[in-house]
N, C-alpha and C positions, 0 to 999 in steps of 0.2 A: 504494500500500500504506500509506504514511504517513497519507494522508487517511482511509483506511478505519479505521486504528488509532485516529486522533484522534477520529473520529466514534463509534466503539465506546466509547472512554474517556469521551466527553461523555455518552453515554446512561447508562453505568454510574454516573457521578458524580451524575446526576439521579435515579437510582432511589430513594434514601432520601427525597428531597424529594417525589417522586411518591407514595411510600407515605403520607407525612403528608397530602398533599392528598386521597388516596383515602379515608382513614379519616375525615378531617374533613368531607368532602363527602358521605359516606354518609348523614349525618343529613338532608341536604337531599333526597337521593334517596328516603329512606324516606317523607318527608312529601309529595313531589311529587304522587303520584296520589291521595292521601287527604285532603289539606288542603282542596281545593275541595269534596269530598264532606262533610267535617266541618262546614264553614261553611254550605254550601247546604242539606244534608239534616239534619245533626245539630243545627245551631242554627236552621235555617229562615230563613236570610237570603238576600238577593237576589244576582243575578250581579254587580251592581256592587260589593257588599260583598266578594264572592269576589275580584274583581279588585283591590280596595283592600287586602285582606289579603295577597294574593300580591305585589302591587306595593310594599307597605310595606317589605319586605326590601330591594328594590332602591333605594328612596328613601333608606333609612338607609345603604346601601352608597355611594350618591352622596355623602352628607354626610361620610362617614368615609374615602372612598377616598384623597383627597389627603393627609389626616392620616396614613393608613397608609403612603403613599409616602414622606412626609417621615420617618416613624419608621424605615422600612427603610433609608433613606439615611443617617440620622444616628446611629441606635442599633444598626443591624444587622438583617438579615433574620430571624435567629432570634428576636430580641426581638419583632418584629412578629407572627410566627407564634404565639409563646406568648401574647401579648396577645389575639390573635384566638380562640384556643382557650378561654381563660378566659371571655371575653365570650360565646362560643357556649354554654358550659355554663350560664351565667346565663340565657340565653334558654330553655333547656330547663326551668329552674325556673319561669319565667313560664308556659310551656305547661302545666305541671302545675297551677299556681295557677288558670289560666283554667278548668280542668275543675271546680273547686269551684263555679262559677257558671253551669253549663250551663242551669239553670232560668231564668236571667236573661241571655238572649242578648246584650243590649247591653253588660253588664258583662264577660261572658266574652270577647266579640270585642275589646273595648277592651284587655283584658290580653293577649290573643293578638296584637294589633297591636303592643304594646310588646315582646313576645317576638320577633316577626318583625323588629322594628327592631334589637334587640340582635343577632339572628342575622345580619342584613345587615352590621352593623358588624364582627362577628367574621369573617364571610366576607371582607370587604375586607382585613383585616389578614392573614388566612391566605394568600389567593391572591396579594396584592401582595408579601408577604414571600417566598413560594415562587418567584414569577417573578423577583424581584430576586436571590434566592439562586441560581437557575438561571443567570441571566445572568452572575453573578460566577464561577460554576464553568465554564460553557461558552464564555463570550465573546460579545460583541455580534454577531460574524459568524455565530453560530448562533441568532439571535433567533427565527426562524421555528420552528426545532427545539425550542427551550425552550418557546415558547408552545404548540406542538403537543403535546409530551409532557405538560406540566402539564394541558392540557385533556383529554388522553387519560385521565389518572388521575381527573380530575373526573367525566368522563362515564362512565367505568367504574363509578364509585360510583353514578351515576344509574341505569345499566343494571341493576346488581344490587340497588340500593335500591328500585326501583319494585316488582318482584314481592315482595320481602321486606316492604316497607311495606304492601302490599295484604294479605299474609298476617297480619301483626301486627295491622293495623286490623280485619280480619275476625274475628280470634280474641280480641283483648283491647281493641279500640277505640283511641281516640286516646291513652289513657294509655300504651300501649306506645311510641308515637311520641315522646311527651314524655319518657319515661324514657331512651330511646335518645339523644335530643337532649341530655340532661344528661350521660350517662355516656360517650358516644363521644369528645367533646373531651377529657375528663379522661384517658381511656386513651391518646389520641394524645400527650398531654404526655410520657408515658413514652418514646415513640419519639423525640420531639424532643430530649429531654434527652441522648440518646446521640449526637447529631449534632454535628460540629465546626462552630462558628460561622465565618462569613466576616466580614472587616473591613467596617465601614461605608464607603460609597463617597463620601459628601459631603465635599469639601474646601473648596469655596466654593459658596455657594448662589445660583444664577441667580435672577433675578426670576421669580416664579410666572407672571406674565403672559407671559414669554418661552417658558416651557415649554408653556403652553397654546397659544400662537400656533404653536408648532412642530408640535403634534399635532392641531390642531382639524379639519383637513380629513379625514385618515384616521379621526379620531374620529367625524365626522359620518357617514361610510360605515358604521362599526361600529354607530352608533345606529340607522340605518335598517334594517340587516340584522338587528339584534337583535329587531325587532318580531316576526319569525317565531318566535323562541325564546319570546317572551312569550305568543304565542297558544297554543303547545303547552303551556307550563308551566301556564297558568291555565285553559285551556278545553277541551283535548282530552279530559281525563277526563270533563267534563260532557257533551261531545258523544257520546263512546262510551257512557257510562252511559244517556243519553237514548235512544239507539238500540238498547239492549239488547246491546251488544258488550262483551266483556271489556276492562277499562280498562288493566291494566298493560302489555299488549303494545305499546301505542302509545309509552309511554315507553322501554321496552326496545329497540324497533326504532329509535327516534330515536337512542338512545345508542349502540347497536351500530354503526349507520351512521356516526355521528360518530367513534367510535373507529377504525373501519376507514379512514376518510378521513385521520385524523390519523396513523395508523401507516404507511399506504402512501404517502400524498402530502404528509405534513407538511413534508418538506424542500423542496418546490417553491417556496415563497415566497422562501427564501434563494437558490435556484438561478436561477430565471427572473424573479423580481421579484414583490413583493407585490401591486401593482396588477393585474397580469395574472391572478394567481390569484384575487384578490377579485372581479374582473369575472365570470369564469366561475362562481364559487361562488354569488354572489347570484342569478344567473339560475336555477341548479339549485334553490336554496332557494325561490325564488318559484314555480317549477313544482310543488314539493312542497306548498306551501300551497294552490295552486289545486286540486291533486288531492284534498286533504282536503275542500275546499269542495264539490267535485263528486261525491265518492264516495258511491254508493248502497249499497255493502257494505263490510265491515270490511277485506277484503284490499286494496282500492284505497286506503283511508284509511291503511293501514299502509305501503303503498308511498310515499304522500305524506309520511308521517312520516319514512321512511328518507331520501327526497330532501331533506327539510328539514334533517335531521341532517347529512347528507353535505355539503350546501352550506354550512351555517353553520359546520361544523367548520373549513373552509378560509378562510372569510371573515374570521374573527377574526385568525389569524396573518397573513393577506394584508394587511389594513389595518394590523396591528400592526407588521409589518416596516417599512412606510412611516412609521409614527409614530416608532419608535426611530431610524430613519435620520436623522430631522430633529432629534432631541432631544440636548441636551448630555450627554456621557458621564457626568459626575459626578452627574447627577440622573436616572438611569434608573429608580430606584424611583418618584420623583415623576412622571416621564413615563408609566410604566406605570399609575400610579394615575390620572393625568389622562386617559389614553387609555381605560381601562376605565370611568371615570366616565361616559363617553358611553353605554356599555351600560346603566349604572344609570339614567341619564336616560330612555332609551328605554323600559326596562321599568317604571319608576316611573310614567310617563305612559301607556304603551300598555296596561298591564294593566287599570286602571280604565276607560280610554277604550274598549277593546275590550269591556269589561263593559257599558258603556252601549249599544254597538252590538248586543250579544247581547240585551239587554233590549228594545230598540226593534224588532228584527227577529227573528233566530233565531241559534242557536249556529253554524251553518255559515257564516253571513255574516261572522263574525269572521275566518275564514281567507281569504275573498276580500279583505277590507280589508287584512289583513296582507300578502297577496301583492302588492297594489298598492304598498304602502309599501316592501317589500323591493326591488321593481324599481327604485325611485328610487335605491337604493344603487349601482346600476350606473352612474348618471351620475357619482357621486363617483369611482368606480374609473376611468372614462374620463378624468375631469379629472386624476387623479393620473398616468395614463399620458401625458397630453398634457404635463404639467409636466416629467416625466422626459425625454420625447423632445425637448422644447424645449431643456432644459439640455444634453442629450447632443449636440445638433446645433450648439451654440454653438462658434465657433472658439476654440481655446485657444492661449495664448502659450507660449513655452518654459518659463516658470516655473510653468505650471499643467498641464503634460502628464503629471504623475506618475500621476494616477488620475482618471478621470472622476467617480467617486463623490464626491470632495472638492468638486468644483465644484457638485455637486447639493445640498450642504448649505447651509442658511440661515446668515445671519450670526450667529445665536444660538449656533451650534456652534463658533465660532472664538474663541480666546482668545490674546492676545498674538501675533497673527499666525500662530498654529499651530492646527491642528485638534485637537479633543478626541475626534474619532471614531476608533474603534479598528480599523476595517476596512470594506471595502465589503460591503453587504448586498444580496442579490438580484441 
């Protein structure tokens, strides 16, 4: 009963932060189905440029992610979120400016790229601040739950934003998307102002290299699994449009499956182990990508989008539990920034790379290539399982039998002979 009451309290404490994430990411959901169409059809530019524009957000997120983590650790999660919202509103202003140069596509897309870069930086600060805030409220023993619920809010915004963005774009063009990108972050600031801040967690700052060394292996798994997300984000709209299918259901189906997986199974990574959950999840995601590649009709492609969303939904917290388990407790914001930076690397590289594949072959081949990359993430999950099972099977002395999970931590998590880890995860 106490465990159930604690779990309900944790979710209740996370709800206001989830509200902030939902409103902030609604602007990304609005643009997701229409941005490729605006660049490819509205500006008349190639699929490579589509991938470049979509990927530029993630490239900027990569550059700013670690900065965002340090900001959340040293100045507080609320400060990071407020910074991200202001930067995101500035991105909307650049979107509006790009529309003044539609008759000169090269200039317009350059300004749009700058706007996407600012939006990527804003997104880094918002989600890293939200995750750090959530971990402070719920505790590290609920890492999987925090990541799952924050992702649920994010993809709920994508699910609702996709049809809303399609309607806005059809009625008022890209101008409506640009205005929403400007105004939604400013409105979210009003909600953030009402929330009680949590104290910064950084007391001493471990070497950056130690934090990266702690999270790189699960981060690599995240990077490989995120290529499926990149394929859906950048190219499923073009594939559906090219085949005469309605575009927005692909994004909404992906997001609804994602939310379902997070709500129903989001706790599994904490309960049975992140690596086990990640292994099953990436295989489901790869199957979804393969179905989109093979689909001769829209219903089968939508099933593929659903499987992709379901699988990726649990891959992120699965690998994330493994990352936080290895990271120093006083640098969880930096650790989450470093971990999520692997997603940014994948999307920044994969989006234009998949665009080149689409240009050289066809749009459906993008999803075959993505499926093959996602399968490689299974090898990372197997490696993480092997590491954990090896540590668990090691004989322990009288002084180390307190808990197996402490022996599984790397030396970077120990300070003055005592662990900084707050409890077993998974």
